[in-house]
C-alpha positions in Angstrom: -17.1 -7.3 66.8 -14.0 -5.4 65.7 -11.9 -8.6 65.9 -14.4 -10.5 63.7 -14.5 -7.7 61.2 -10.7 -7.5 61.1 -10.4 -11.3 60.7 -12.8 -11.1 57.7 -10.7 -8.3 56.1 -7.6 -10.5 56.5 -9.4 -13.4 54.8 -10.5 -11.1 52.0 -6.9 -9.8 51.6 -5.6 -13.3 51.3 -8.2 -14.3 48.7 -7.4 -11.1 46.7 -3.7 -12.0 46.8 -4.6 -15.5 45.5 -6.7 -13.9 42.7 -3.7 -11.8 41.6 -1.2 -14.7 41.8 -3.6 -17.4 40.4 -3.3 -18.8 37.0 -6.1 -18.2 34.5 -8.0 -21.3 33.4 -7.8 -22.6 29.8 -5.1 -22.5 27.2 -2.8 -19.6 26.5 -3.0 -18.4 22.9 -0.2 -18.6 20.5 -0.4 -17.5 16.8 -0.5 -20.8 14.8 2.3 -21.4 12.4 1.0 -22.0 8.9 3.2 -23.3 6.1 3.3 -21.0 3.1 4.8 -21.3 -0.3 8.1 -19.4 -0.7 6.9 -17.6 -3.9 3.8 -17.2 -6.0 3.5 -19.8 -8.8 2.2 -17.1 -11.2 5.3 -15.1 -10.6 7.5 -18.1 -11.3 5.6 -18.9 -14.5 5.7 -15.3 -15.8 8.0 -15.0 -18.8 10.6 -12.2 -18.2 10.8 -11.7 -22.0 7.3 -10.3 -22.1 7.9 -6.6 -21.6 4.2 -6.0 -21.1 3.8 -8.6 -18.3 4.5 -8.2 -14.6 8.1 -8.4 -13.5 9.6 -9.0 -10.1 12.2 -6.3 -10.5 9.7 -3.5 -11.1 9.9 -0.3 -9.1 7.7 -0.9 -6.1 4.2 0.6 -6.1 3.2 2.1 -2.7 0.8 -0.6 -1.4 -1.0 1.8 1.0 -2.1 4.0 -2.0 -1.8 1.6 -5.0 -4.6 3.3 -6.9 -2.5 6.4 -7.3 -0.2 4.4 -9.6 -3.0 4.7 -12.2 -2.3 8.5 -12.2 -5.8 9.7 -12.4 -6.7 12.8 -10.2 -10.4 12.2 -10.5 -10.0 8.6 -9.3 -7.9 9.8 -6.3 -10.6 12.3 -5.4 -13.4 9.7 -5.6 -11.4 7.3 -3.4 -10.9 10.0 -0.7 -14.6 10.9 -0.7 -15.6 7.2 -0.5 -13.3 6.7 2.5 -14.9 9.6 4.2 -18.6 8.9 3.5 -19.1 5.3 2.3 -22.1 3.8 4.3 -20.4 0.4 4.8 -17.3 2.1 6.2 -19.4 4.2 8.6 -21.2 1.1 9.9 -17.8 -0.6 10.3 -16.5 2.4 12.3 -19.5 2.3 14.6 -19.0 -1.4 15.2 -15.4 -0.7 16.0 -16.2 2.1 18.4 -18.7 -0.2 20.1 -16.0 -2.9 20.5 -13.6 -0.3 21.9 -16.3 0.9 24.4 -17.0 -2.7 25.5 -13.3 -3.4 26.0 -13.0 -0.3 28.2 -16.1 -1.3 30.2 -15.3 -4.9 30.8 -12.3 -4.1 32.9 -14.8 -3.0 35.5 -15.8 -6.6 36.0 -12.8 -7.3 38.2 -13.5 -4.3 40.5 -16.0 -4.1 43.3 -19.6 -3.1 42.6 -21.7 -1.0 44.9 -25.4 -0.1 45.0 -28.0 1.5 47.2 -31.4 0.1 48.1 -34.2 1.0 50.5 -37.6 -0.5 51.3 -40.6 -0.1 53.6 -43.8 -2.0 54.1 -46.9 -2.6 56.2 -48.5 -6.0 57.0 -48.6 -8.8 59.5 -45.0 -10.1 59.0 -42.3 -9.4 61.5 -39.8 -8.4 58.9 -41.4 -6.3 56.2 -38.1 -5.4 54.5 -37.5 -8.9 53.2 -37.2 -8.9 49.4 -37.5 -5.1 49.5 -33.8 -4.4 50.0 -30.6 -6.0 48.7 -29.8 -9.5 50.1 -26.5 -8.4 51.6 -28.2 -5.5 53.4 -31.1 -7.7 54.6 -28.6 -10.2 56.0 -27.5 -7.5 58.4 -31.0 -6.8 59.9 -31.4 -7.3 63.7 -35.0 -7.7 64.9 -34.1 -8.0 68.6 -36.5 -6.0 70.7 -38.7 -5.2 67.7 -42.2 -6.3 67.0 -42.2 -5.4 63.3 -39.2 -4.4 61.2 -40.8 -2.3 58.4 -38.1 0.1 57.1 -34.5 -0.5 56.0 -32.0 1.1 53.6 -28.3 1.5 52.9 -25.5 0.5 50.7 -24.1 -2.9 49.7 -21.1 -4.0 47.7 -19.8 -7.2 46.2 -16.3 -8.0 44.9 -16.1 -11.3 43.0 -12.5 -12.5 43.2 -11.0 -13.7 39.9 -9.0 -16.6 41.4 -9.5 -18.9 38.4 -9.1 -16.2 35.7 -12.6 -16.1 34.3 -12.7 -12.3 34.1 -9.1 -12.1 33.0 -10.0 -14.4 30.1 -13.1 -12.3 29.3 -11.0 -9.1 29.2 -8.5 -11.0 27.0 -11.3 -12.0 24.6 -12.7 -8.5 24.6 -9.3 -7.2 23.6 -9.0 -9.7 20.8 -12.5 -8.9 19.6 -11.7 -5.2 19.4 -8.6 -6.1 17.3 -10.7 -8.3 15.1 -13.3 -5.6 14.6 -10.5 -3.1 13.8 -9.2 -5.6 11.1 -12.8 -6.0 9.8 -13.0 -2.2 9.3 -9.7 -2.4 7.4 -11.1 -5.1 5.2 -14.1 -2.9 4.4 -11.6 -0.1 3.5 -9.8 -2.5 1.1 -13.1 -3.5 -0.5 -14.5 0.0 -0.8 -11.3 1.4 -2.4 -11.1 -1.5 -4.8 -14.9 -1.3 -5.7 -14.6 2.5 -6.4 -11.6 2.0 -8.5 -13.2 -0.9 -10.5 -16.4 1.0 -11.0 -14.4 4.1 -12.2 -12.4 1.9 -14.7 -15.7 0.3 -15.9 -17.1 3.8 -16.5 -14.1 5.0 -18.4 -14.1 1.8 -20.5 -17.7 2.2 -21.4 -17.1 5.9 -22.3 -14.2 4.9 -24.5 -16.3 2.2 -26.2 -19.1 4.8 -26.7 -16.5 7.2 -28.3 -15.2 4.4 -30.6 -18.8 3.6 -31.6 -19.5 7.3 -32.3 -16.4 7.5 -34.5 -17.3 4.3 -36.4 -20.9 5.5 -36.8 -19.7 8.8 -38.2 -17.4 7.1 -40.6 -20.1 4.7 -41.8 -22.5 7.6 -42.2 -20.0 9.4 -44.4 -19.5 6.1 -46.4 -23.3 5.9 -46.9 -23.4 9.4 -48.1 -20.7 8.8 -50.6 -22.1 5.5 -51.8 -25.5 7.1 -52.2 -24.1 9.8 -54.4 -22.2 7.3 -56.5 -25.4 5.2 -56.9 -27.4 8.3 -58.0 -24.8 9.0 -60.6 -24.8 5.4 -61.8 -21.3 4.7 -60.8 -22.2 1.9 -58.4 -25.1 -0.4 -57.7 -27.9 -0.6 -55.1 -26.2 -3.4 -53.2 -23.5 -1.1 -52.0 -26.1 1.4 -50.6 -27.9 -1.5 -48.9 -24.7 -2.8 -47.3 -23.8 0.6 -46.0 -27.3 1.2 -44.6 -27.2 -2.2 -42.8 -23.8 -1.6 -41.2 -24.8 1.9 -40.1 -28.0 0.7 -38.5 -26.2 -2.2 -36.8 -23.7 0.2 -35.1 -26.4 2.7 -34.2 -28.3 -0.1 -32.4 -25.4 -0.5 -29.9 -25.2 3.1 -28.8 -28.1 3.2 -26.3 -27.1 0.1 -24.3 -23.5 1.2 -24.0 -24.6 4.7 -22.8 -27.0 3.1 -20.3 -24.2 0.9 -18.9 -22.0 4.0 -18.5 -24.7 5.8 -16.6 -25.1 2.7 -14.4 -21.4 2.7 -13.6 -21.6 6.3 -12.6 -24.6 5.5 -10.4 -22.6 2.7 -8.7 -19.8 5.2 -7.9 -22.2 7.7 -6.4 -23.7 5.0 -4.1 -20.2 3.9 -3.0 -19.6 7.6 -2.1 -22.8 7.7 0.0 -24.5 10.0 -2.6 -27.5 9.9 -4.8 -26.7 9.4 -8.5 -28.0 12.9 -9.2 -25.3 14.3 -7.0 -22.4 12.9 -9.1 -23.6 12.1 -12.6 -22.7 15.6 -13.9 -19.1 15.4 -12.6 -18.6 12.0 -14.2 -20.3 12.8 -17.5 -17.1 14.2 -19.0 -15.5 11.5 -21.1 -12.1 10.2 -19.9 -9.6 7.5 -20.9 -9.2 4.2 -19.2 -6.4 4.7 -16.6 -3.1 3.1 -17.9 -1.9 0.2 -15.8 1.8 0.2 -14.8 3.8 -2.0 -17.2 5.2 -4.1 -14.3 4.3 -4.8 -10.7 5.8 -6.6 -7.7 3.5 -9.0 -5.8 6.0 -9.6 -3.0 6.0 -12.9 -1.1 3.2 -15.0 0.3 4.3 -14.7 4.0 3.8 -10.9 3.7 0.0 -11.5 3.4 -0.2 -12.5 7.0 0.6 -9.0 8.2 -1.0 -7.2 5.3 -4.4 -8.8 4.6 -7.0 -7.5 7.0 -9.3 -10.5 6.5 -6.4 -12.8 7.6 -5.7 -10.5 10.6 -9.4 -10.6 11.5 -9.7 -14.4 11.4 -6.5 -14.8 13.4 -7.8 -12.3 16.1 -11.2 -14.2 16.2 -9.2 -17.4 16.7 -7.4 -15.7 19.6 -10.7 -14.5 21.2 -12.2 -18.0 20.8 -9.2 -19.5 22.6 -9.7 -17.1 25.5 -13.3 -18.1 25.7 -12.3 -21.7 26.3 -10.7 -20.3 29.5 -14.0 -18.4 30.4 -16.0 -21.7 30.0 -13.4 -23.7 32.0 -13.3 -21.2 34.8 -17.1 -21.7 35.3 -16.4 -25.2 36.5 -14.5 -23.9 39.6 -16.0 -22.2 42.7 -17.0 -18.6 42.4 -15.7 -16.6 45.4 -16.7 -13.1 46.4 -16.5 -10.6 49.3 -19.8 -9.0 50.2 -20.6 -6.2 52.6 -23.4 -3.8 53.5 -24.0 -0.9 55.8 -27.3 1.0 56.5 -30.2 1.4 58.9 -33.4 -0.3 60.0 -36.4 1.0 61.8 -39.7 0.0 63.4 -42.3 2.8 62.7 -45.7 1.2 62.5 -48.6 3.1 64.2 -49.2 2.0 67.8 -45.6 0.8 68.3 -42.6 2.6 69.6 -40.4 4.1 66.9 -37.1 2.2 67.2 -34.1 2.3 64.7 -30.4 1.4 64.6 -27.5 1.1 62.2 -26.8 -2.3 60.7 -23.8 -3.8 58.8 -22.5 -7.1 57.5 -19.2 -8.3 55.9 -18.1 -11.7 54.8 -17.1 -14.0 52.0 -19.4 -16.1 49.8 -18.7 -19.1 47.7 -20.7 -21.0 45.1 -19.6 -24.2 43.4 -21.7 -25.9 40.8 -21.4 -29.5 41.7 -24.3 -31.2 39.9 -25.3 -29.6 36.6 -25.6 -32.8 34.5 -22.8 -31.8 32.2 -24.1 -28.3 31.2 -20.9 -26.5 32.1 -18.6 -29.2 30.7 -20.6 -29.0 27.4 -19.8 -25.3 27.2 -16.1 -26.0 27.5 -16.4 -28.6 24.7 -18.4 -26.3 22.5 -15.9 -23.5 23.0 -13.0 -25.9 22.1 -14.8 -27.1 18.9 -15.6 -23.5 17.8 -11.9 -22.7 18.2 -10.9 -25.6 16.1 -13.3 -24.5 13.4 -11.8 -21.0 13.4 -8.3 -22.5 13.1 -9.5 -24.3 9.9 -11.1 -21.1 8.6 -7.8 -19.2 9.4 -5.9 -21.7 7.2 -8.6 -21.5 4.5 -8.4 -17.7 4.5 -4.7 -17.8 3.9 -5.1 -20.3 1.1 -7.7 -18.2 -0.6 -5.5 -15.1 -0.3 -2.6 -16.9 -2.0 -5.0 -18.2 -4.7 -6.4 -14.7 -5.4 -2.9 -13.2 -5.8 -1.8 -16.0 -8.1 -4.9 -15.7 -10.2 -4.9 -11.9 -10.5 -1.1 -11.8 -11.2 -1.5 -14.4 -14.0 -4.5 -12.5 -15.5 -2.7 -9.2 -15.4 0.2 -10.6 -17.4 -2.1 -12.2 -19.9 -4.2 -9.1 -20.4 -1.1 -6.9 -20.8 0.3 -9.2 -23.4 -3.1 -9.3 -25.2 -3.2 -5.5 -25.1 0.2 -5.3 -26.8 -0.9 -7.6 -29.6 -4.1 -5.8 -30.1 -2.2 -2.5 -30.5 -0.4 -4.1 -33.4 -3.7 -5.4 -34.9 -5.3 -1.9 -34.5 -2.6 -0.2 -36.5 -3.0 -2.9 -39.2 -6.8 -2.5 -39.1 -6.6 1.2 -39.7 -4.2 0.7 -42.6 -6.6 -1.9 -44.1 -9.5 0.6 -44.1 -7.4 3.2 -45.9 -6.3 0.7 -48.5 -9.8 -0.7 -49.0 -11.2 2.8 -49.6 -8.5 3.7 -52.0 -9.0 0.5 -54.0 -12.8 1.0 -54.0 -12.5 4.6 -55.3 -10.3 3.4 -58.1 -12.8 0.6 -58.9 -10.3 -2.2 -58.2 -12.5 -3.8 -55.5 -16.2 -3.7 -54.5 -17.7 -2.0 -51.5 -18.0 -5.2 -49.5 -14.3 -5.1 -48.8 -14.6 -1.6 -47.5 -17.5 -2.6 -45.2 -15.5 -5.6 -44.0 -12.4 -3.6 -43.3 -14.4 -0.9 -41.4 -16.2 -3.5 -39.4 -13.0 -5.3 -38.4 -11.4 -2.0 -37.4 -14.3 -1.2 -35.1 -14.2 -4.7 -33.6 -10.5 -4.4 -32.8 -11.0 -0.9 -31.3 -13.8 -2.2 -29.1 -11.8 -5.3 -28.1 -8.8 -3.0 -27.3 -10.9 -0.9 -25.0 -12.4 -4.0 -23.3 -8.9 -5.4 -22.8 -7.8 -2.1 -21.3 -10.6 -2.5 -18.7 -9.7 -6.2 -18.2 -6.1 -5.3 -17.5 -7.0 -2.6 -15.1 -9.5 -5.0 -13.4 -6.7 -7.6 -13.0 -4.5 -4.9 -11.5 -7.2 -3.8 -9.1 -7.9 -7.5 -8.1 -4.2 -8.0 -7.5 -3.8 -5.2 -5.1 -7.1 -6.0 -3.5 -5.7 -9.5 -3.0 -2.5 -8.1 -1.6 -4.5 -6.3 1.0 -3.5 -2.8 0.2 -5.2 0.5 0.9 -6.1 0.6 4.6 -2.8 1.7 6.2 -3.3 5.5 5.7 -6.7 5.5 7.3 -6.2 4.4 10.9 -7.1 7.6 12.7 -10.1 7.0 14.8 -12.4 9.4 16.8 -12.1 9.1 20.6 -14.6 6.9 22.3 -16.9 7.8 25.2 -15.3 6.4 28.3 -17.9 4.6 30.4 -18.7 6.3 33.7 -20.2 4.9 36.9 -23.9 4.7 36.8 -24.4 7.5 39.3 -22.4 9.9 37.0 -23.7 8.5 33.7 -27.4 9.0 34.7 -26.9 12.7 35.0 -24.7 13.0 31.9 -27.2 11.1 29.8 -30.2 13.1 31.0 -28.5 16.4 30.6 -27.0 15.6 27.1 -30.2 14.2 25.7 -28.2 12.5 23.0 -30.3 11.4 20.0 -28.4 9.0 17.7 -31.0 9.6 14.9 -30.2 13.3 14.6 
C-alpha cells in the first residue's frame, strides 16, 4: 500500500513539474503598433502672428491640474469636492475594488482545494453513503465484511494541474481586467473634472450676461425717464417715449430666462458634487467673472495620447484581456488533469447489526478530455478570436477619435480667442458710439432712434463678448479633456479585503455583520 501511494505521489510530482514548465495555450499579447501623425494639423495651421491664439512655445500648463490655470479658487474647491464625492466616481471606485479583489482571489485557482463532507442514511441499500459524501471520499469506501455501510465522513482535496495554461491565462486576463477598470476610473475622473469646470464656466457666463442685462436695463430705464420729462416739456415727441418703452420691455423680458439658466447651472454643479441643489446654491449665488483662459497653450504631440488618455489605456487593456481569453478557450480543448485525494472514516451502525468502522483513504490522478463535443469548444476559441479582433479595431478607433478631439478643440480655442480680441475692440467702439449718440441727441442734432440703436448694439456686443468668453473657456476645457488630463494626482486607493479561506471567512462575515447599505 505504501509503495502504491509513493508511486502516485511521484506521478503527481512529475505532472506538477510539467504544469510549471508547460507553455500556456493561445497567443502571447503584445501592444499593437498604431501609426500616428507626427503633429496635430490644428497646431500646424495655427497662425503664429495671432497673439490671442494658441502657440506651441507657450509655458507648459500642468496637465494633471490644468483647471488651476484658470486661476479661480472657487473652481479649485469645487473640483476637489467633486473628486471626493461624485457618485459616478464612487461607483467607478467600487468597480475597481471589485476587480482588485477578483484578481487577488483568482490566484487561488491554481492551488489545491479541500472540503469536508459527511453523510448517513437508513434503507435497504448496501451502501447508504453513496451521493451523501464527496465522490473522492466515496471512492475510498470498503464494504468488505459489512452488510450495510450507512455512515461516512472525512476530507477530500483536488488539485487541477495547469499543464496547458488555462488558469495562467485566466489570471493574466484578470490582471488586465483590473488595469482596464483602473483606467476606466481615471476616465471618469477626467470627465467629472471637465464637467464641473464646464458647468462652472457656464454659471459664470450666465451671471455676467445677467449683469450686462441689468446694466443695460438700468441705462434704458434712465433714458426712458429723461425722454418722458422732455416729452412732458414739449421738447420731444411721443415716438421717442414709445421707442424707449419698447426697448426697455424687450430687455426686461430676457432677465427671467437668463437667471433661470444660471440657477440650472448651479444645480448641475451640486449634482456633480453629490449634493442637493439646496446645499450649494447659496455658495454659488455670488456673482463672479468668467475665468480667463491662458493666452497660449501647448497640445503636445499625438503619440503622447497613448500614455495619457485613460480611455485609450482602458481599450488597450481590454484588448490584452481578450487576447488572454483566447488562451483560456484554447486550453479547454486539451485534457484536464488533476490529483485527487481523500481521508476519513466509514461505519456500519444499523440496529441489529454489529457496529463496525474503519479509516479509509484514496489518492490518484484523474483526466478528462472532451473528444466529441460537435464543435462547441472550437467555436468558443473562434468567438474569443473575433472579439479580440473587434477590440483591436475599437482601439484604433479610440486613438483616431482622441486625435480628432484635440485637433477640433485646439482649432476652436484659437478661433474663439481671436474672436474675443476683435469683440474687445468692437465693445470699446460701441461704448463710444453710445456716448456720441446721447450728446448729439441732447444738442438736438439727431433723433432718439440713433440713441436707441447705439444702446442696443452696445448691449448685443457685450452679450456676445460674454458668450465668446464662455465659448473660449469651453474650448480650453474640451482641449484638456481631449488630452486626458486631470487623473494623475488621484491614484491613492483604499486597501481591499484580502480573500480568506472559507473556513476563516465564515466566522469573519458572521461576526462582522457587514451591511453595505448602512
